Steps between C-alpha positions, in 0.01 A plus 500: 500500500224726362145385515198697374158352525169650378627859516247766433527876497265776384528879496171694485323218332779428259626140532886506475556150621242235451610180673876484437672171583878501473778275632879579486742254624819586700793585274287546194511797262140559426393727200160669545375620172180644369353793301459845651217508760525122568556556872875432527583812707196447725619147553851614588369749750335208675815292494686781659231562764390843378139407435273296721312223304123535477487120479745218480855445641845627424767298680875465513630191668149431636466847657263786389694799359275789593601677818771240567833672562705184522386371160542841343858507618568201272377695189695752283288689246618709207198682337496644151463855656774531742479715824778651690487765776533850372856584610633146546821369346594133468677485836183652679281247323746226621454615857120502452501154366716383779233618749227310320666175395678307790673297234660795320864419433717813527820312397320372188391855420862611474616174314227571236596856446745376232193386289366852502808719433308794349286562814606792712387383838506861638286648222124562546345192342219693346758686294628175358370368162217253499737221412728585793203529736416139399857388570478645850175320558655163395811570706298565816256216440758235458681619820176439685573127434123432443329168473267636239593768234204657321573708189267706291648584162845448658750598234300776323746794444812300536758475218569147361822447690343587843186294415721190454696582822178541696365168381832333571485622856133391548575150350806457722280584815246241389762226443701562826218597732183369342353845496150505342439751228179626355527719195226696339598622152389557143841415370410135430812425305721594797274304744536195281878494565465507883169365617415138575129548573247723340157632607284659228253749653171645343194662637613465852585123494795285429392328182782250478797427736757250395870447460643663190623168358154344538343801330744489209474116473120493475465743205720512195533671159522264205598616152422239230471476128304192379479355146122474554440856596361604834614270780267325737560362849302234691209628705679459842726791397358853535615732219460848658602701196594430140643728230681443175751666266471314171542128587654553840245478784565623845297349774476561873436148647404392844621155576829303497722660231682182418178315452371773284815493282455120461130532416590745203718227332192377311521790263865454406594848607780684337545713803418439855631729769381471868580814702431570870293809569660793676342637808387805305325267249346291786366823659358617171326167438352501857383852454361411165269249682399761755314748291793666340484542120812300387516368148813421328732684735684182590617443147 
């Protein structure tokens, strides 16, 4: 669905993207994560056709995005900083969207109004709270019936009930229409609940891109207390971090978690707990290997 190959972009000598490769399958919910300054926003502006690549390709369904009206009409984008026309209310923005998106569904707009009961559709949107402005953005974006929905910090400013409702609507669209969703967010715990693929970005590149289940299955946290003291694993396991509190050792281990647990049986452990890493912990580990100063934060 989305294919990015060797994408490079520089601004006045500063390299923002340095050979990005990214692949997002149709119907996937893809989480794009990375530290501030990693290049996520610049990448998103290429995906939405705002920026022209210096080098490389940005394609959707095999077609270049930049200056391609037909491709852009398949994309709905909700940025972190929303923009609405100065005097526009929700109904005026609806008419504006109808003029841009041939697929805009006016009947769906009115059916979805029940999900946003607190929105006064005749009130100037800029006078609404930040959370209500976000609700209007989602309402309009879903009614565009996009093939691709791109979200930048999507539920920032929303209360917990509305956050859950927004994600429920998005997941329903993915299940029913195979809508593809790309989400950039620093809320990794929330992404973990909804994403099936993850791309970790750093210094203008995608460092790692895998399904969330593969990521969580390849690295695990093992807590063990051995009679003989500090536990040891065979050399084919990579122990990324180790810390201890008394006789209980906590290890971050790269390798098959079941094999690692079996390999620790030699020391007659009194405790062995194998725990999957959260997306937040995986991110911290990856950044720890990419010049971040990370010590015992995982424990």
